[in-house]
N, CA, C, O and the ligand as a Tripos MOL2 file, in Angstrom:
@<TRIPOS>MOLECULE
protein
  257   255    65     0     0
PROTEIN
NO_CHARGES

@<TRIPOS>ATOM
      1 N         332.8270  273.0140   94.7080 N.3       1 MET1
      2 CA        332.0970  274.2270   95.1210 C.3       1 MET1
      3 C         332.6420  274.7020   96.4650 C.2       1 MET1
      4 O         333.1180  273.8970   97.2660 O.2       1 MET1
      5 N         332.5730  275.9690   96.7020 N.am      2 PRO2
      6 CA        333.1100  276.4970   97.9760 C.3       2 PRO2
      7 C         332.3680  275.9150   99.1620 C.2       2 PRO2
      8 O         331.1380  275.8740   99.1880 O.2       2 PRO2
      9 N         333.1320  275.4690  100.1350 N.am      3 ALA3
     10 CA        332.5480  274.8040  101.2750 C.3       3 ALA3
     11 C         331.9070  275.8040  102.2320 C.2       3 ALA3
     12 O         330.7550  275.6600  102.6410 O.2       3 ALA3
     13 N         332.6850  276.8070  102.5680 N.am      4 GLN4
     14 CA        332.1660  277.7540  103.5530 C.3       4 GLN4
     15 C         332.8970  279.0830  103.4050 C.2       4 GLN4
     16 O         334.0610  279.1080  103.0050 O.2       4 GLN4
     17 N         332.2380  280.1630  103.7180 N.am      5 PRO5
     18 CA        332.8990  281.4640  103.6290 C.3       5 PRO5
     19 C         334.0490  281.5360  104.6240 C.2       5 PRO5
     20 O         333.9470  281.0390  105.7450 O.2       5 PRO5
     21 N         335.1020  282.1350  104.2170 N.am      6 SER6
     22 CA        336.2790  282.2220  105.0620 C.3       6 SER6
     23 C         336.6480  283.6700  105.3100 C.2       6 SER6
     24 O         336.5680  284.5170  104.4200 O.2       6 SER6
     25 N         337.0490  283.9280  106.5300 N.am      7 GLN7
     26 CA        337.4340  285.2910  106.8750 C.3       7 GLN7
     27 C         338.7210  285.6850  106.1560 C.2       7 GLN7
     28 O         339.0600  286.8640  106.0440 O.2       7 GLN7
     29 N         339.4320  284.6540  105.6710 N.am      8 ILE8
     30 CA        340.6850  284.9370  104.9790 C.3       8 ILE8
     31 C         340.4310  285.7610  103.7200 C.2       8 ILE8
     32 O         341.2830  286.5440  103.3010 O.2       8 ILE8
     33 N         339.2550  285.5800  103.1220 N.am      9 ASP9
     34 CA        338.9460  286.3400  101.9250 C.3       9 ASP9
     35 C         339.0470  287.8340  102.1800 C.2       9 ASP9
     36 O         339.4430  288.6090  101.3100 O.2       9 ASP9
     37 N         338.6780  288.2180  103.3970 N.am     10 LEU10
     38 CA        338.7100  289.6360  103.7470 C.3      10 LEU10
     39 C         340.1280  290.1680  103.6640 C.2      10 LEU10
     40 O         340.3530  291.3280  103.3200 O.2      10 LEU10
     41 N         341.0690  289.3170  103.9810 N.am     11 PHE11
     42 CA        342.4480  289.7720  104.0620 C.3      11 PHE11
     43 C         343.2290  289.4660  102.7820 C.2      11 PHE11
     44 O         344.4590  289.4180  102.7860 O.2      11 PHE11
     45 N         342.5030  289.2640  101.7090 N.am     12 ASP12
     46 CA        343.1760  289.0950  100.4300 C.3      12 ASP12
     47 C         343.9920  290.3520  100.1270 C.2      12 ASP12
     48 O         343.5000  291.4680  100.2970 O.2      12 ASP12
     49 N         345.2290  290.1740   99.6820 N.am     13 PRO13
     50 CA        346.0850  291.3360   99.4060 C.3      13 PRO13
     51 C         345.4390  292.3350   98.4600 C.2      13 PRO13
     52 O         345.6170  293.5440   98.6110 O.2      13 PRO13
     53 N         344.6940  291.8370   97.4900 N.am     14 ALA14
     54 CA        344.0470  292.7450   96.5470 C.3      14 ALA14
     55 C         342.9940  293.6010   97.2420 C.2      14 ALA14
     56 O         342.7740  294.7580   96.8840 O.2      14 ALA14
     57 N         342.3540  293.0090   98.2390 N.am     15 VAL15
     58 CA        341.3450  293.7670   98.9850 C.3      15 VAL15
     59 C         342.0280  294.7380   99.9260 C.2      15 VAL15
     60 O         341.6320  295.8980  100.0380 O.2      15 VAL15
     61 N         343.0550  294.2520  100.5990 N.am     16 LEU16
     62 CA        343.7610  295.1060  101.5530 C.3      16 LEU16
     63 C         344.3570  296.3300  100.8750 C.2      16 LEU16
     64 O         344.4020  297.4150  101.4540 O.2      16 LEU16
     65 N         344.8130  296.1440   99.6400 N.am     17 SER17
     66 CA        345.4550  297.2590   98.9470 C.3      17 SER17
     67 C         344.4710  298.3800   98.6690 C.2      17 SER17
     68 O         344.8690  299.5130   98.4000 O.2      17 SER17
     69 N         343.1780  298.0580   98.7350 N.am     18 GLN18
     70 CA        342.1770  299.0860   98.4690 C.3      18 GLN18
     71 C         341.6940  299.7440   99.7520 C.2      18 GLN18
     72 O         340.9270  300.7070   99.7130 O.2      18 GLN18
     73 N         342.1430  299.2260  100.8820 N.am     19 LEU19
     74 CA        341.7240  299.7900  102.1480 C.3      19 LEU19
     75 C         342.8070  300.7180  102.6800 C.2      19 LEU19
     76 O         343.9990  300.4610  102.5070 O.2      19 LEU19
     77 N         342.3880  301.7840  103.3190 N.am     20 ALA20
     78 CA        343.3500  302.7100  103.8940 C.3      20 ALA20
     79 C         342.7910  303.2380  105.2010 C.2      20 ALA20
     80 O         341.5780  303.3230  105.3920 O.2      20 ALA20
     81 N         343.6920  303.5870  106.0880 N.am     21 CYS21
     82 CA        343.3030  304.1620  107.3600 C.3      21 CYS21
     83 C         342.6030  305.5010  107.1300 C.2      21 CYS21
     84 O         343.1550  306.3710  106.4570 O.2      21 CYS21
     85 N         341.3980  305.6830  107.6760 N.am     22 PRO22
     86 CA        340.6750  306.9400  107.4700 C.3      22 PRO22
     87 C         341.3120  308.1130  108.2010 C.2      22 PRO22
     88 O         341.0190  309.2740  107.9130 O.2      22 PRO22
     89 N         342.1840  307.7980  109.1460 N.am     23 ALA23
     90 CA        342.7890  308.8670  109.9270 C.3      23 ALA23
     91 C         344.0330  309.4320  109.2410 C.2      23 ALA23
     92 O         344.2380  310.6460  109.2190 O.2      23 ALA23
     93 N         344.8560  308.5560  108.6860 N.am     24 CYS24
     94 CA        346.1170  309.0170  108.1040 C.3      24 CYS24
     95 C         346.3300  308.4950  106.6910 C.2      24 CYS24
     96 O         347.3350  308.8140  106.0560 O.2      24 CYS24
     97 N         345.3890  307.6910  106.1930 N.am     25 LEU25
     98 CA        345.4630  307.1140  104.8570 C.3      25 LEU25
     99 C         346.6320  306.1520  104.7020 C.2      25 LEU25
    100 O         347.0860  305.8730  103.5930 O.2      25 LEU25
    101 N         347.1070  305.6510  105.8380 N.am     26 GLY26
    102 CA        348.1830  304.6680  105.7960 C.3      26 GLY26
    103 C         347.6600  303.3030  105.4070 C.2      26 GLY26
    104 O         346.4530  303.0640  105.3840 O.2      26 GLY26
    105 N         348.5790  302.4200  105.1040 N.am     27 GLY27
    106 CA        348.2170  301.0630  104.7230 C.3      27 GLY27
    107 C         347.7950  300.2490  105.9290 C.2      27 GLY27
    108 O         348.2340  300.5020  107.0510 O.2      27 GLY27
    109 N         346.9310  299.2620  105.6850 N.am     28 LEU28
    110 CA        346.4530  298.4120  106.7740 C.3      28 LEU28
    111 C         346.9790  297.0020  106.5850 C.2      28 LEU28
    112 O         347.0860  296.5040  105.4640 O.2      28 LEU28
    113 N         347.3080  296.3660  107.7080 N.am     29 ARG29
    114 CA        347.7400  294.9750  107.6360 C.3      29 ARG29
    115 C         346.9370  294.1680  108.6430 C.2      29 ARG29
    116 O         346.6060  294.6670  109.7180 O.2      29 ARG29
    117 N         346.6210  292.9160  108.3000 N.am     30 PRO30
    118 CA        345.8380  292.0920  109.2110 C.3      30 PRO30
    119 C         346.6730  291.6580  110.4050 C.2      30 PRO30
    120 O         347.8490  291.3180  110.2750 O.2      30 PRO30
    121 N         346.0500  291.6760  111.5490 N.am     31 GLU31
    122 CA        346.6910  291.1600  112.7520 C.3      31 GLU31
    123 C         345.6190  290.4600  113.5490 C.2      31 GLU31
    124 O         344.7890  291.0990  114.1960 O.2      31 GLU31
    125 N         345.6420  289.1450  113.5000 N.am     32 GLY32
    126 CA        344.5620  288.3800  114.1000 C.3      32 GLY32
    127 C         343.2740  288.6780  113.3480 C.2      32 GLY32
    128 O         343.2230  288.5420  112.1260 O.2      32 GLY32
    129 N         342.2420  289.0820  114.0640 N.am     33 ALA33
    130 CA        340.9620  289.3880  113.4360 C.3      33 ALA33
    131 C         340.7640  290.8900  113.3240 C.2      33 ALA33
    132 O         339.6370  291.3730  113.2110 O.2      33 ALA33
    133 N         341.8700  291.6240  113.3580 N.am     34 ARG34
    134 CA        341.7590  293.0730  113.2840 C.3      34 ARG34
    135 C         342.6950  293.6100  112.2130 C.2      34 ARG34
    136 O         343.5300  292.8800  111.6780 O.2      34 ARG34
    137 N         342.5490  294.8860  111.9090 N.am     35 LEU35
    138 CA        343.4230  295.5230  110.9430 C.3      35 LEU35
    139 C         344.2140  296.6160  111.6420 C.2      35 LEU35
    140 O         343.6540  297.4610  112.3400 O.2      35 LEU35
    141 N         345.5190  296.5820  111.4420 N.am     36 VAL36
    142 CA        346.3890  297.5460  112.0990 C.3      36 VAL36
    143 C         346.9550  298.5010  111.0530 C.2      36 VAL36
    144 O         347.4450  298.0800  110.0060 O.2      36 VAL36
    145 N         346.8750  299.8010  111.3610 N.am     37 CYS37
    146 CA        347.4200  300.7970  110.4590 C.3      37 CYS37
    147 C         348.9270  300.8830  110.6500 C.2      37 CYS37
    148 O         349.4240  301.0000  111.7700 O.2      37 CYS37
    149 N         349.6500  300.8240  109.5210 N.am     38 ALA38
    150 CA        351.1020  300.9090  109.5890 C.3      38 ALA38
    151 C         351.5620  302.3450  109.8060 C.2      38 ALA38
    152 O         352.7150  302.5870  110.1610 O.2      38 ALA38
    153 N         350.6640  303.2880  109.5930 N.am     39 GLY39
    154 CA        351.0500  304.6830  109.6920 C.3      39 GLY39
    155 C         350.9230  305.2350  111.0960 C.2      39 GLY39
    156 O         351.8930  305.7490  111.6520 O.2      39 GLY39
    157 N         349.7300  305.1360  111.6770 N.am     40 CYS40
    158 CA        349.4810  305.7760  112.9620 C.3      40 CYS40
    159 C         349.2600  304.7740  114.0780 C.2      40 CYS40
    160 O         349.1250  305.1630  115.2380 O.2      40 CYS40
    161 N         349.2210  303.4820  113.7470 N.am     41 GLY41
    162 CA        349.1060  302.4670  114.7690 C.3      41 GLY41
    163 C         347.6920  302.2440  115.2810 C.2      41 GLY41
    164 O         347.4960  301.5480  116.2770 O.2      41 GLY41
    165 N         346.7100  302.8240  114.6150 N.am     42 ARG42
    166 CA        345.3310  302.5480  115.0190 C.3      42 ARG42
    167 C         344.9730  301.0960  114.6810 C.2      42 ARG42
    168 O         345.4220  300.5420  113.6780 O.2      42 ARG42
    169 N         344.1520  300.5040  115.5480 N.am     43 VAL43
    170 CA        343.7110  299.1240  115.3460 C.3      43 VAL43
    171 C         342.2150  299.1380  115.0840 C.2      43 VAL43
    172 O         341.4320  299.5870  115.9210 O.2      43 VAL43
    173 N         341.8270  298.6460  113.9260 N.am     44 TYR44
    174 CA        340.4270  298.6630  113.5430 C.3      44 TYR44
    175 C         339.8130  297.2870  113.7290 C.2      44 TYR44
    176 O         340.3840  296.2850  113.2970 O.2      44 TYR44
    177 N         338.6580  297.2330  114.3660 N.am     45 PRO45
    178 CA        337.9970  295.9370  114.5650 C.3      45 PRO45
    179 C         337.3530  295.4550  113.2790 C.2      45 PRO45
    180 O         337.0510  296.2400  112.3800 O.2      45 PRO45
    181 N         337.1510  294.1600  113.2110 N.am     46 VAL46
    182 CA        336.4220  293.5620  112.0950 C.3      46 VAL46
    183 C         335.1690  292.9230  112.6750 C.2      46 VAL46
    184 O         335.2490  291.9790  113.4610 O.2      46 VAL46
    185 N         334.0250  293.4380  112.2880 N.am     47 VAL47
    186 CA        332.7560  292.9660  112.8350 C.3      47 VAL47
    187 C         331.9910  292.2180  111.7570 C.2      47 VAL47
    188 O         331.6910  292.7630  110.6950 O.2      47 VAL47
    189 N         331.6810  290.9640  112.0450 N.am     48 ASP48
    190 CA        330.9540  290.1330  111.0900 C.3      48 ASP48
    191 C         331.6450  290.1050  109.7370 C.2      48 ASP48
    192 O         330.9940  290.0850  108.6920 O.2      48 ASP48
    193 N         332.9650  290.1040  109.7700 N.am     49 GLY49
    194 CA        333.7130  289.9970  108.5350 C.3      49 GLY49
    195 C         333.8890  291.3090  107.7960 C.2      49 GLY49
    196 O         334.4780  291.3500  106.7150 O.2      49 GLY49
    197 N         333.3750  292.3860  108.3840 N.am     50 ILE50
    198 CA        333.4750  293.6820  107.7200 C.3      50 ILE50
    199 C         334.3780  294.5890  108.5430 C.2      50 ILE50
    200 O         334.1060  294.8280  109.7200 O.2      50 ILE50
    201 N         335.4480  295.0980  107.9400 N.am     51 PRO51
    202 CA        336.3310  295.9970  108.6820 C.3      51 PRO51
    203 C         335.6350  297.3210  108.9940 C.2      51 PRO51
    204 O         335.0520  297.9580  108.1160 O.2      51 PRO51
    205 N         335.7100  297.7120  110.2450 N.am     52 VAL52
    206 CA        335.0840  298.9610  110.6810 C.3      52 VAL52
    207 C         336.1520  300.0510  110.6450 C.2      52 VAL52
    208 O         336.8680  300.2710  111.6210 O.2      52 VAL52
    209 N         336.2420  300.7260  109.5050 N.am     53 LEU53
    210 CA        337.2890  301.7230  109.3190 C.3      53 LEU53
    211 C         336.7750  303.0970  109.7410 C.2      53 LEU53
    212 O         336.6040  304.0030  108.9260 O.2      53 LEU53
    213 N         336.5380  303.2110  111.0330 N.am     54 ILE54
    214 CA        336.0860  304.4780  111.6080 C.3      54 ILE54
    215 C         337.0990  304.8850  112.6660 C.2      54 ILE54
    216 O         337.3120  304.1630  113.6400 O.2      54 ILE54
    217 N         337.7150  306.0250  112.4750 N.am     55 ALA55
    218 CA        338.7980  306.4410  113.3570 C.3      55 ALA55
    219 C         338.3460  306.4840  114.8140 C.2      55 ALA55
    220 O         339.1100  306.1460  115.7180 O.2      55 ALA55
    221 N         337.1110  306.8980  115.0360 N.am     56 GLU56
    222 CA        336.6180  307.0190  116.4070 C.3      56 GLU56
    223 C         336.4260  305.6550  117.0740 C.2      56 GLU56
    224 O         336.3850  305.5520  118.3000 O.2      56 GLU56
    225 N         336.3100  304.6250  116.2570 N.am     57 ARG57
    226 CA        336.1030  303.2780  116.7930 C.3      57 ARG57
    227 C         337.4180  302.5420  116.9830 C.2      57 ARG57
    228 O         337.4510  301.4580  117.5640 O.2      57 ARG57
    229 N         338.4870  303.1250  116.4990 N.am     58 ALA58
    230 CA        339.7630  302.4350  116.5240 C.3      58 ALA58
    231 C         340.4470  302.6140  117.8710 C.2      58 ALA58
    232 O         340.2300  303.5850  118.5960 O.2      58 ALA58
    233 N         341.2940  301.6150  118.1670 N.am     59 GLU59
    234 CA        342.1530  301.7250  119.3340 C.3      59 GLU59
    235 C         343.5260  302.1720  118.8740 C.2      59 GLU59
    236 O         343.9490  301.8580  117.7620 O.2      59 GLU59
    237 N         344.2080  302.8920  119.7130 N.am     60 ILE60
    238 CA        345.5710  303.2900  119.3780 C.3      60 ILE60
    239 C         346.5250  302.2560  119.9370 C.2      60 ILE60
    240 O         346.5320  301.9610  121.1320 O.2      60 ILE60
    241 N         347.3240  301.7170  119.0420 N.am     61 LEU61
    242 CA        348.2940  300.7090  119.4610 C.3      61 LEU61
    243 C         349.5320  301.4220  120.0000 C.2      61 LEU61
    244 O         350.1370  302.2670  119.3400 O.2      61 LEU61
    245 N         349.8690  301.0530  121.1910 N.am     62 ARG62
    246 CA        351.0180  301.6850  121.8140 C.3      62 ARG62
    247 C         352.2630  300.8490  121.5620 C.2      62 ARG62
    248 O         352.2810  299.6450  121.8170 O.2      62 ARG62
    249 N         353.2640  301.4800  121.0760 N.am     63 ASN63
    250 CA        354.5390  300.8040  120.8370 C.3      63 ASN63
    251 C         355.5250  301.1600  121.9320 C.2      63 ASN63
    252 O         355.8870  302.3210  122.1210 O.2      63 ASN63
    253 N         355.9470  300.1330  122.6440 N.am     64 GLY64
    254 CA        356.9410  300.3580  123.6910 C.3      64 GLY64
    255 C         356.4460  301.2560  124.7500 C.2      64 GLY64
    256 O         357.1690  301.5420  125.7050 O.2      64 GLY64
    257 ZN        346.4850  305.4640  110.3380 Zn       65 ZN65
@<TRIPOS>BOND
     1     1     2 1
     2     2     3 1
     3     3     4 2
     4     3     5 am
     5     5     6 1
     6     6     7 1
     7     7     8 2
     8     7     9 am
     9     9    10 1
    10    10    11 1
    11    11    12 2
    12    11    13 am
    13    13    14 1
    14    14    15 1
    15    15    16 2
    16    15    17 am
    17    17    18 1
    18    18    19 1
    19    19    20 2
    20    19    21 am
    21    21    22 1
    22    22    23 1
    23    23    24 2
    24    23    25 am
    25    25    26 1
    26    26    27 1
    27    27    28 2
    28    27    29 am
    29    29    30 1
    30    30    31 1
    31    31    32 2
    32    31    33 am
    33    33    34 1
    34    34    35 1
    35    35    36 2
    36    35    37 am
    37    37    38 1
    38    38    39 1
    39    39    40 2
    40    39    41 am
    41    41    42 1
    42    42    43 1
    43    43    44 2
    44    43    45 am
    45    45    46 1
    46    46    47 1
    47    47    48 2
    48    47    49 am
    49    49    50 1
    50    50    51 1
    51    51    52 2
    52    51    53 am
    53    53    54 1
    54    54    55 1
    55    55    56 2
    56    55    57 am
    57    57    58 1
    58    58    59 1
    59    59    60 2
    60    59    61 am
    61    61    62 1
    62    62    63 1
    63    63    64 2
    64    63    65 am
    65    65    66 1
    66    66    67 1
    67    67    68 2
    68    67    69 am
    69    69    70 1
    70    70    71 1
    71    71    72 2
    72    71    73 am
    73    73    74 1
    74    74    75 1
    75    75    76 2
    76    75    77 am
    77    77    78 1
    78    78    79 1
    79    79    80 2
    80    79    81 am
    81    81    82 1
    82    82    83 1
    83    83    84 2
    84    83    85 am
    85    85    86 1
    86    86    87 1
    87    87    88 2
    88    87    89 am
    89    89    90 1
    90    90    91 1
    91    91    92 2
    92    91    93 am
    93    93    94 1
    94    94    95 1
    95    95    96 2
    96    95    97 am
    97    97    98 1
    98    98    99 1
    99    99   100 2
   100    99   101 am
   101   101   102 1
   102   102   103 1
   103   103   104 2
   104   103   105 am
   105   105   106 1
   106   106   107 1
   107   107   108 2
   108   107   109 am
   109   109   110 1
   110   110   111 1
   111   111   112 2
   112   111   113 am
   113   113   114 1
   114   114   115 1
   115   115   116 2
   116   115   117 am
   117   117   118 1
   118   118   119 1
   119   119   120 2
   120   119   121 am
   121   121   122 1
   122   122   123 1
   123   123   124 2
   124   123   125 am
   125   125   126 1
   126   126   127 1
   127   127   128 2
   128   127   129 am
   129   129   130 1
   130   130   131 1
   131   131   132 2
   132   131   133 am
   133   133   134 1
   134   134   135 1
   135   135   136 2
   136   135   137 am
   137   137   138 1
   138   138   139 1
   139   139   140 2
   140   139   141 am
   141   141   142 1
   142   142   143 1
   143   143   144 2
   144   143   145 am
   145   145   146 1
   146   146   147 1
   147   147   148 2
   148   147   149 am
   149   149   150 1
   150   150   151 1
   151   151   152 2
   152   151   153 am
   153   153   154 1
   154   154   155 1
   155   155   156 2
   156   155   157 am
   157   157   158 1
   158   158   159 1
   159   159   160 2
   160   159   161 am
   161   161   162 1
   162   162   163 1
   163   163   164 2
   164   163   165 am
   165   165   166 1
   166   166   167 1
   167   167   168 2
   168   167   169 am
   169   169   170 1
   170   170   171 1
   171   171   172 2
   172   171   173 am
   173   173   174 1
   174   174   175 1
   175   175   176 2
   176   175   177 am
   177   177   178 1
   178   178   179 1
   179   179   180 2
   180   179   181 am
   181   181   182 1
   182   182   183 1
   183   183   184 2
   184   183   185 am
   185   185   186 1
   186   186   187 1
   187   187   188 2
   188   187   189 am
   189   189   190 1
   190   190   191 1
   191   191   192 2
   192   191   193 am
   193   193   194 1
   194   194   195 1
   195   195   196 2
   196   195   197 am
   197   197   198 1
   198   198   199 1
   199   199   200 2
   200   199   201 am
   201   201   202 1
   202   202   203 1
   203   203   204 2
   204   203   205 am
   205   205   206 1
   206   206   207 1
   207   207   208 2
   208   207   209 am
   209   209   210 1
   210   210   211 1
   211   211   212 2
   212   211   213 am
   213   213   214 1
   214   214   215 1
   215   215   216 2
   216   215   217 am
   217   217   218 1
   218   218   219 1
   219   219   220 2
   220   219   221 am
   221   221   222 1
   222   222   223 1
   223   223   224 2
   224   223   225 am
   225   225   226 1
   226   226   227 1
   227   227   228 2
   228   227   229 am
   229   229   230 1
   230   230   231 1
   231   231   232 2
   232   231   233 am
   233   233   234 1
   234   234   235 1
   235   235   236 2
   236   235   237 am
   237   237   238 1
   238   238   239 1
   239   239   240 2
   240   239   241 am
   241   241   242 1
   242   242   243 1
   243   243   244 2
   244   243   245 am
   245   245   246 1
   246   246   247 1
   247   247   248 2
   248   247   249 am
   249   249   250 1
   250   250   251 1
   251   251   252 2
   252   251   253 am
   253   253   254 1
   254   254   255 1
   255   255   256 2
@<TRIPOS>SUBSTRUCTURE
     1 MET1         2 RESIDUE 1 A MET
     2 PRO2         6 RESIDUE 1 A PRO
     3 ALA3        10 RESIDUE 1 A ALA
     4 GLN4        14 RESIDUE 1 A GLN
     5 PRO5        18 RESIDUE 1 A PRO
     6 SER6        22 RESIDUE 1 A SER
     7 GLN7        26 RESIDUE 1 A GLN
     8 ILE8        30 RESIDUE 1 A ILE
     9 ASP9        34 RESIDUE 1 A ASP
    10 LEU10       38 RESIDUE 1 A LEU
    11 PHE11       42 RESIDUE 1 A PHE
    12 ASP12       46 RESIDUE 1 A ASP
    13 PRO13       50 RESIDUE 1 A PRO
    14 ALA14       54 RESIDUE 1 A ALA
    15 VAL15       58 RESIDUE 1 A VAL
    16 LEU16       62 RESIDUE 1 A LEU
    17 SER17       66 RESIDUE 1 A SER
    18 GLN18       70 RESIDUE 1 A GLN
    19 LEU19       74 RESIDUE 1 A LEU
    20 ALA20       78 RESIDUE 1 A ALA
    21 CYS21       82 RESIDUE 1 A CYS
    22 PRO22       86 RESIDUE 1 A PRO
    23 ALA23       90 RESIDUE 1 A ALA
    24 CYS24       94 RESIDUE 1 A CYS
    25 LEU25       98 RESIDUE 1 A LEU
    26 GLY26      102 RESIDUE 1 A GLY
    27 GLY27      106 RESIDUE 1 A GLY
    28 LEU28      110 RESIDUE 1 A LEU
    29 ARG29      114 RESIDUE 1 A ARG
    30 PRO30      118 RESIDUE 1 A PRO
    31 GLU31      122 RESIDUE 1 A GLU
    32 GLY32      126 RESIDUE 1 A GLY
    33 ALA33      130 RESIDUE 1 A ALA
    34 ARG34      134 RESIDUE 1 A ARG
    35 LEU35      138 RESIDUE 1 A LEU
    36 VAL36      142 RESIDUE 1 A VAL
    37 CYS37      146 RESIDUE 1 A CYS
    38 ALA38      150 RESIDUE 1 A ALA
    39 GLY39      154 RESIDUE 1 A GLY
    40 CYS40      158 RESIDUE 1 A CYS
    41 GLY41      162 RESIDUE 1 A GLY
    42 ARG42      166 RESIDUE 1 A ARG
    43 VAL43      170 RESIDUE 1 A VAL
    44 TYR44      174 RESIDUE 1 A TYR
    45 PRO45      178 RESIDUE 1 A PRO
    46 VAL46      182 RESIDUE 1 A VAL
    47 VAL47      186 RESIDUE 1 A VAL
    48 ASP48      190 RESIDUE 1 A ASP
    49 GLY49      194 RESIDUE 1 A GLY
    50 ILE50      198 RESIDUE 1 A ILE
    51 PRO51      202 RESIDUE 1 A PRO
    52 VAL52      206 RESIDUE 1 A VAL
    53 LEU53      210 RESIDUE 1 A LEU
    54 ILE54      214 RESIDUE 1 A ILE
    55 ALA55      218 RESIDUE 1 A ALA
    56 GLU56      222 RESIDUE 1 A GLU
    57 ARG57      226 RESIDUE 1 A ARG
    58 ALA58      230 RESIDUE 1 A ALA
    59 GLU59      234 RESIDUE 1 A GLU
    60 ILE60      238 RESIDUE 1 A ILE
    61 LEU61      242 RESIDUE 1 A LEU
    62 ARG62      246 RESIDUE 1 A ARG
    63 ASN63      250 RESIDUE 1 A ASN
    64 GLY64      254 RESIDUE 1 A GLY
    65 ZN65       257 GROUP 0 **** ****
């Protein structure tokens, strides 16, 4: 029987494939305990195991 709920379940590829960035509809990839949009670089927090896919709540990841 399952021992304990795991946050890894959230990042199952099948689940991730159904999630999209609300700002640009880009794909999301897990990075630590957050989800990073591959399209616009927004970083979405995961609160209590639930990804908060709200553009206004996201941080913009700066590259270089
Ligand atoms: Zn995006």
